[in-house]
C-alpha positions in Angstrom: -70.0 -1.6 18.7 -67.3 0.7 18.1 -64.8 -1.2 20.1 -65.6 -4.5 18.7 -65.1 -3.0 15.2 -61.7 -1.4 16.3 -60.4 -4.7 18.0 -61.6 -6.6 14.8 -59.7 -4.3 12.5 -56.5 -4.4 14.7 -56.6 -8.2 14.6 -57.0 -8.2 10.9 -54.1 -5.7 10.5 -51.9 -7.8 13.0 -52.7 -10.9 10.9 -52.1 -9.5 7.7 -48.6 -8.0 8.9 -47.7 -11.3 10.3 -48.6 -13.2 7.4 -46.4 -11.0 4.8 -43.5 -11.2 7.4 -43.4 -15.0 7.4 -44.0 -15.1 3.6 -40.8 -12.9 3.0 -38.7 -15.0 5.6 -40.1 -18.2 3.8 -38.9 -16.7 0.4 -35.6 -15.5 1.6 -35.1 -19.3 3.1 -35.4 -20.9 -0.4 -32.4 -22.7 -1.6 -31.8 -20.4 -4.5 -31.8 -17.4 -2.3 -29.6 -18.8 0.3 -27.0 -19.8 -2.4 -27.1 -16.0 -4.0 -26.7 -14.5 -0.4 -23.8 -16.8 0.4 -22.3 -15.9 -2.8 -22.6 -12.5 -2.0 -21.1 -12.7 1.3 -18.2 -14.6 -0.2 -17.5 -12.0 -2.6 -17.6 -9.3 -0.1 -15.2 -11.3 2.2 -12.9 -11.8 -0.7 -12.9 -7.9 -1.4 -12.4 -7.4 2.0 -9.4 -9.8 2.0 -8.0 -8.4 -1.1 -7.9 -5.0 0.1 -6.2 -5.8 3.5 -3.6 -8.0 1.7 -2.7 -5.1 -0.7 -2.5 -2.6 2.2 -0.1 -5.2 4.0 2.0 -5.5 0.8 2.2 -1.8 0.5 3.4 -1.5 4.1 5.8 -4.3 3.9 7.3 -2.8 0.7 7.5 1.0 2.1 9.3 -0.6 5.4 11.6 -2.7 3.3 12.9 0.4 1.3 13.2 2.3 4.4 15.4 -0.5 6.0 17.3 -0.8 2.7 18.1 2.9 2.9 19.1 2.7 6.7 21.3 -0.4 6.1 22.8 1.3 3.0 23.6 4.7 5.2 25.0 2.5 7.7 27.4 0.4 5.3 28.2 3.5 3.3 26.9 2.1 0.1 24.7 5.1 -0.7 27.3 7.6 -0.9 28.9 6.5 -4.0 27.1 3.8 -5.9 28.8 2.6 -9.1 27.5 0.1 -11.4 29.8 -2.8 -12.3 31.0 -3.1 -15.8 28.9 -4.9 -18.2 30.1 -8.5 -19.2 31.8 -9.2 -22.3 30.9 -12.5 -24.0 33.5 -14.6 -25.9 33.1 -14.3 -29.6 34.3 -17.9 -29.8 31.9 -20.8 -30.8 31.5 -23.6 -27.9 33.1 -26.4 -29.4 32.0 -28.7 -26.4 28.4 -28.4 -27.5 27.1 -32.0 -28.8 25.2 -29.9 -31.6 27.2 -27.4 -33.6 26.8 -26.1 -37.0 29.2 -26.3 -39.6 29.7 -22.7 -41.1 31.1 -23.5 -44.3 28.4 -25.9 -45.4 25.5 -24.8 -43.2 24.8 -28.3 -41.9 24.3 -29.5 -38.3 26.7 -32.1 -36.9 26.2 -34.0 -33.7 29.0 -35.4 -31.4 28.3 -39.0 -30.5 30.7 -39.4 -27.4 28.5 -41.1 -24.9 30.7 -39.7 -22.0 30.1 -36.0 -23.0 26.9 -35.8 -21.2 28.0 -37.4 -18.0 
């Protein structure tokens, strides 16, 4: 009698365990849960890819700066760096501009020469 009760209880427990496992798996395979899990995996992959790209960009930038310093030393540029003098702009108005402002009357005049643009 005790053996029968033991095996009956074991069978019921195994059936309950298997049923709950199957129900959980079926809930995971619903379209909504599949969409959520796919979105989460895509986000994780995007974050991993972004982290790798940022690391790669930083490595490239460091190596580029190192190579520039090596080339500057080899060419003698880094010894006495001088900046070029600033540009000076002409204070004369551009008369070839088709649209010009008459300073005396504050009126805009237009040039009607057809060959000016060509």
